[in-house]
N, C-alpha and C positions, 0 to 999 in steps of 0.2 A: 504494499499499500504506499503510494508516494506521499511525502509529507509536504505541506504547504509552507512556504517561507513565512517567518514571523514578521508582523508589522513592527514599526518603531515602538508603538505603545506596548505590544507584546513583549518585545525585547527588553524594554525599560522595566516593565513589571516583573519579568523573569529575574532581572538583575536585583531589583528592590526586594524581592522575595527572600533573597539570601542575606542581605545586610543593608544597612542605610548607605546611601550614596549621596554626595553633594551634587548639586545641579551641573557644576563644571565637570565633575567626574563622568557623569552620565553623557554630557555633551561629547566628551572625548571618546568614550566607548561606543556611542551610537552614531557618530559622524559618518563613518564609512558606509552605513546602511541607509543614509538619507537619500532619497530618490528625487525629491523636489526641493528646491531652495526654500528655507523657511518652514518646512514641514516639522523638522526636529524641534524648533523653538516653540511651535504651536503645541506639540504633544507634551513637551516639558512644562510649558505654562499651564496646560490643562491639569497635569498630574500634580503640579505645585498647588494650584487652586483647590484641588480635591484633597490635599493634605498627604499625598503619597510622598512628596519630596519636602523635607524640612531640614534646613541647615542646623537648627537647634538640636534636633535628634541625632544628626551626624556628629555634632561636637560631644553630646552626652555619651553616645555610643563609643567614640574614640577614648574619652576619658575613662569610661568604665573598663574598656579593654586594657588600657595602660595601668590603671589602678590594680586590676586583677593580677597583672604580671608582677607588680611590685609588692603587693601584700600589705598587711597592716604594720609589719615590723620595719619597713624601709621608709 
């Protein structure tokens, strides 16, 4: 059974299902798959408006990962 290629929205949601990404990170990862100029910005704007992309959650996630590596003793 042939698979259909993922849309930009589908690719973005697949990435976001694994961890939090900053908008700039998503732009860099998805840029090679953009077929029409401006389509990527529109998709990312929509995802950000719906709360799927949040710079605050990215920072919190990064701090939590770093703190877990250091532990309470350091």
